N, C-alpha and C positions, 0 to 999 in steps of 0.2 A: 319416964325413961323409955317406955315402949313406944312412944310417938317418935323419938329420935331415931330408934332402930328401925322403925318402919320406914321413916323418911330416908334414912341413910341406905336402907335396903332397896327402897324404890329408886333412889338415885343410882345405886350400883346396877339394878337391873336395867334401867334406862341407859345408863352409860355403856353397859355391855351390849345392849341391843344396837345403840347407835354406832359404837366404835368397832364392833365386830360384825359388820355388814359384809355383803358379798363385794360391794364397791371397795371398802377399805381393805379387804383381803386381796383383791386384785391389785390395788395400788401398792400394797406392801410387797407382794410378790414381784411386780415390775420393778420397784424400788430396789429390791435385793438383786434382781437380774442385772440392773443397770450398774450397781456397785460392783457386782462380780465382773461384768464385762470390762468396766473401766479399770478395775484392779489387774485383771489378767492382760488387758491391752497395754496398761503401763509397764508391766514386766516385759512383755514382748518388745515394746518400744525401747527399753533400756537395753536389752540384750542386742537389739539391732543397732542401737547407737554405739555400743561397745565394739561390735564387729566393724562398723564403719570407722571408729576411731583407730582400731588396730590396722585397718587397710590404709588409712591416711598416713599412719606412722611408717608402715612398710614402703608406701610409695614415696615418702619424703626421703627416706634413707636411700632408696633406689635413685631418686633425682640427684641427691648429693654425690652418690658414686659416679653417676653419669657425667656430672658437672666436673668432677675430678679427673675423669677419664678424658673428657674434652679438653680440659686444660693441658694435660700431659701430651695429648695429640697435637694440640696447637703448638707447644713447645718443639716436638718432634718434627712438625711441618717446617718450622723455621729452620731446625738443624739440618733437615734433609736438603734444603735448598742452598745450603752453604757449600763453597768449594772444597772445604776440608772433608766434609762428609762424602762428597762425590769421590774425591781422591782416595779416601780410605776404603770405600766400597770397591773401587776399581782394583786396588791392591788386594783386598781380601777375597773378593768374590771372583774376580776375573783373572787375578794373578798378573796384572800389568805393572810395569815399572816406569819410572821417570826417564827422561832423555839421557841424563849423565849418570844413571844407576846400573848396577850390575847385579845379577841374581846369584846368590851363593847358596848352594844346597848341601845339606848333609848326606854323606853316603850312608848306606845301611850298616857298614862296619862301625862307623862312629857312634851309632845309636846303641851298640851292644854294651852290655854291663862290664865294667872293668874286671879282668880276672877270668872272664869267659872267652872261650875261642870263637872266633867269628867263621863264617863260611869261607872267607878268603884265607884265613889262617889254616883251616883244614885242608884246603886245596894245596896251599904251599907245603905242608908237611907231607902230603901224599905224594906230591911231585919229588920231594927230597928222598922219600923213601923208596920210590921207584927207581931212582937213579943208583 
């Protein structure tokens, strides 16, 4: 039995000497560094990919909004070139009227709230009281 122990001990000693050499230690350290580098690099790549994905989603929604705005502007462009739009703008913005039309304006007194005296009513009562 002692021979087996001696042989196994010799084998263990030889194995330790061959396995734990300077070269193997350097290789193990380099391997660990590579594994760590790849691990952290992968994490960084994933974060960057997530940022790019978020940016793509934001830009896609912005493109959709711009397309919708573009469509509405195209419709408005068609509407602006119509005669009805031109006539409506001439009436609203410039106060123009057609050839056979008359302008009827409300007086300030007609805008008063019913039951309240207007400035014209006050003047009439003052004139009557002076007489």
